[in-house]
C-alpha positions in Angstrom: 27.5 84.9 129.5 28.6 81.5 128.3 28.4 82.4 124.7 30.2 85.6 125.3 33.1 83.8 127.1 33.4 81.3 124.3 33.6 84.1 121.7 36.2 85.9 123.8 38.3 82.8 124.1 38.0 82.1 120.4 39.1 85.7 119.5 42.1 85.4 121.8 43.1 82.1 120.4 42.7 83.5 116.8 44.8 86.5 117.7 47.5 84.2 119.2 47.5 82.1 116.0 47.9 85.2 113.8 50.8 86.4 115.9 52.4 83.0 115.7 52.0 83.0 111.9 53.5 86.4 111.4 56.9 86.0 109.9 59.9 87.1 111.9 61.9 89.9 110.1 65.0 87.8 110.5 63.4 85.0 108.5 62.4 87.2 105.5 65.3 89.7 105.4 67.9 89.5 102.6 71.4 89.5 104.2 73.1 90.7 101.1 70.8 93.7 100.8 71.4 94.5 104.5 75.1 94.2 104.0 75.1 96.7 101.2 73.0 99.1 103.2 75.3 98.8 106.2 78.9 98.9 104.8 79.1 99.7 101.1 79.2 103.1 99.4 79.9 102.5 95.7 79.4 106.1 94.8 82.2 107.0 97.1 84.4 104.2 95.8 83.8 105.1 92.2 84.7 108.7 92.8 87.8 107.9 94.8 89.4 105.5 92.4 88.3 107.4 89.3 89.6 110.7 90.5 92.9 109.4 92.0 93.7 107.3 88.9 93.3 110.4 86.7 95.4 112.4 89.2 98.2 109.9 89.2 98.2 108.8 85.6 96.7 111.8 83.8 94.1 109.7 81.9 90.8 108.0 82.6 90.6 104.4 83.6 88.1 102.2 81.7 88.9 98.6 82.6 88.2 97.5 86.2 88.6 94.2 88.0 86.9 93.9 91.4 88.5 91.1 93.5 86.4 89.5 96.3 83.5 91.2 94.5 80.7 89.7 96.5 77.5 91.2 95.2 79.5 93.1 92.5 77.7 96.3 93.2 80.8 98.2 92.4 81.2 96.5 89.0 77.7 97.7 88.1 78.5 101.2 89.4 81.5 101.3 87.2 79.8 100.4 83.9 77.1 102.9 84.6 79.7 105.6 85.0 80.8 105.8 81.4 79.7 104.1 78.1 83.2 102.6 77.5 83.8 101.4 81.1 84.0 97.6 81.5 84.2 95.5 84.7 85.1 92.0 85.8 84.1 90.7 89.2 85.9 87.8 90.8 84.7 85.8 93.8 84.8 82.1 94.9 81.2 82.2 96.3 78.7 81.1 93.6 75.8 82.0 95.8 76.6 85.7 96.0 77.5 85.8 92.3 74.1 84.4 91.4 72.5 86.9 93.8 74.3 89.7 91.9 73.2 88.4 88.6 69.6 88.3 89.8 69.5 91.7 91.6 72.2 94.0 90.1 73.1 92.7 86.7 69.5 92.2 85.8 68.8 95.8 86.7 71.4 97.2 84.2 70.5 98.5 80.8 71.2 96.0 77.9 74.4 97.9 76.8 75.7 97.9 80.4 75.1 94.2 81.0 77.3 93.4 78.1 80.2 95.2 79.8 80.2 93.2 83.0 81.5 89.7 83.6 81.4 87.7 86.8 83.9 84.9 87.4 83.8 82.2 90.1 87.5 81.9 90.4 90.4 82.3 92.9 91.7 85.9 92.8 95.3 84.5 92.9 95.0 82.4 89.7 92.3 84.1 87.6 93.3 85.1 84.1 91.8 88.2 82.6 92.8 90.7 80.0 95.0 93.5 81.5 93.0 96.1 83.4 93.6 99.7 84.4 92.4 99.1 88.0 92.2 96.2 90.4 90.0 97.0 93.4 90.2 94.9 96.6 87.8 96.5 99.1 86.2 95.6 102.4 89.5 94.3 103.8 89.0 90.9 102.2 92.7 90.7 101.0 93.5 90.0 104.7 92.4 86.4 104.2 96.0 85.9 103.2 97.5 85.5 106.6 101.1 84.5 105.7 103.4 87.1 104.2 104.4 84.9 101.2 100.7 84.2 100.4 99.9 87.9 100.5 102.9 88.9 98.4 102.0 86.2 95.8 98.5 87.6 95.6 99.8 91.2 95.1 102.3 89.9 92.5 99.5 88.3 90.5 97.5 91.5 90.7 100.5 93.5 89.4 100.8 91.0 86.5 97.1 91.5 85.6 97.5 95.3 85.3 98.3 97.4 82.2 101.7 99.1 82.3 100.4 102.1 84.2 97.7 100.2 86.1 96.9 100.7 89.8 95.7 98.5 92.7 93.4 100.2 95.1 92.5 98.6 98.5 91.4 99.6 102.0 92.6 98.8 105.5 91.5 99.4 109.1 93.2 99.6 112.4 93.6 101.6 115.6 94.0 100.4 119.1 90.3 99.3 119.3 90.9 97.1 116.3 92.8 94.7 118.6 90.0 94.5 121.2 87.2 91.9 121.4 84.1 94.0 121.1 80.8 94.7 119.4 79.8 97.9 117.7 76.2 98.6 116.9 74.9 101.0 114.2 71.2 101.7 113.8 69.7 101.8 110.3 66.1 102.1 109.2 64.4 98.9 110.3 67.5 97.1 111.6 70.7 97.4 113.6 74.1 96.4 112.1 76.4 94.7 114.6 80.1 94.5 113.9 81.5 91.8 116.2 85.3 91.4 116.8 84.9 88.0 118.3 88.6 87.1 118.9 92.1 88.3 118.3 95.4 86.5 118.7 98.3 88.9 119.3 100.9 86.3 118.5 99.6 85.4 115.0 97.5 88.5 114.3 94.6 86.1 113.5 91.2 87.5 114.1 87.6 86.3 113.8 84.8 88.8 113.1 81.1 88.4 112.5 78.3 90.6 111.2 74.9 90.3 112.9 71.6 92.0 112.1 69.1 92.8 114.8 65.5 93.8 113.9 62.9 96.0 115.6 60.6 92.9 116.2 63.3 91.4 118.4 64.5 88.8 115.8 68.1 88.5 114.8 70.4 87.1 112.1 73.4 85.9 114.0 76.6 85.5 112.1 75.2 86.5 108.8 78.8 86.9 107.7 82.0 85.6 109.3 85.5 86.6 108.5 88.8 85.0 109.5 91.9 86.9 108.6 95.1 88.6 109.8 95.0 92.2 111.0 97.9 93.6 108.9 99.5 96.9 110.0 100.2 99.6 107.4 104.0 99.5 107.6 104.1 95.8 106.9 101.4 96.1 104.2 103.4 98.7 102.4 106.5 96.6 102.6 104.7 93.6 101.1 103.3 95.6 98.3 106.8 96.9 97.4 108.2 93.4 97.7 105.5 92.3 95.2 107.0 94.7 92.6 104.8 97.8 92.9 106.7 101.0 92.3 104.9 103.4 94.7 102.5 102.9 97.5 100.3 105.8 98.9 98.3 105.9 102.0 95.2 108.1 102.0 94.1 109.3 105.5 90.6 110.5 106.4 90.0 113.9 107.7 87.6 115.2 110.4 84.6 117.5 110.3 83.7 120.3 112.8 81.9 117.8 115.0 85.1 115.7 115.3 83.6 113.0 113.1 85.2 111.3 110.0 84.4 113.5 107.0 84.8 110.9 104.3 87.5 112.8 102.5 90.7 110.8 102.0 94.0 112.6 101.2 97.5 111.3 100.6 99.4 111.3 103.9 102.8 110.3 105.2 101.7 110.5 108.9 98.5 109.4 110.6 97.0 109.8 114.1 96.8 107.3 116.9 93.0 107.1 116.6 91.1 104.3 118.4 89.6 103.2 115.1 90.5 104.3 111.6 89.9 103.2 108.0 92.2 104.3 105.2 92.6 103.8 101.4 95.7 102.7 99.6 97.0 102.8 96.1 99.8 100.7 94.7 101.2 101.8 91.3 102.7 99.2 88.9 
């Protein structure tokens, strides 16, 4: 009996030790990979900007600059699209640019790699050859919280475009956008949490976080944090026109039979008072 008890205790202790040694998912997960799985759809972005540029200008676009490029997934999608497409990604964060080089750029074919450049620079002052399209997605342009600063950024973008170039960006809003709330979306193996932590109605300043929760109970809190101004569409359109763009178009998303967003964005002059919406915008030089 004594030997049996000793063995039982040893087995229990060994099991506890193995459990303690097992890595938490939050300690091994790649936050950039999780981000891409949660919020990015480069196939949609490619199709949207490619089709609408051709619709507006009557020709194909070949030169793309992705501002606030992050992992530069869209740059890589762009050069895979056509053999004469070239892309430049601009971001201040060296860590995420290096991640892109290791994960996305390295996975490209040799001929494609030669057509992508990543620059660690300020999007307001970066100097590149004129491009057909500047893309500023994932609402990052809202980091410019003062009207003059936002107008100056848009003016610099306009100057970087060819004569018939177009800026594409996205925006979000709706009455729930002004609330302090958390939204959870389940994915395979993890849950994406969008946290609208604070909003100041006087300045428009808001603080948002992205958290990731895992099935083993572990979490990555504040994997990403954003501080920006929640701009409305009327004032955004005014700032773009003040920056010298000739025409600004809002693309509103439709709804499917189940009353869910259908992912199809069409030019619109009137929207709906939805609790939460995302739209696309084009600004023509």
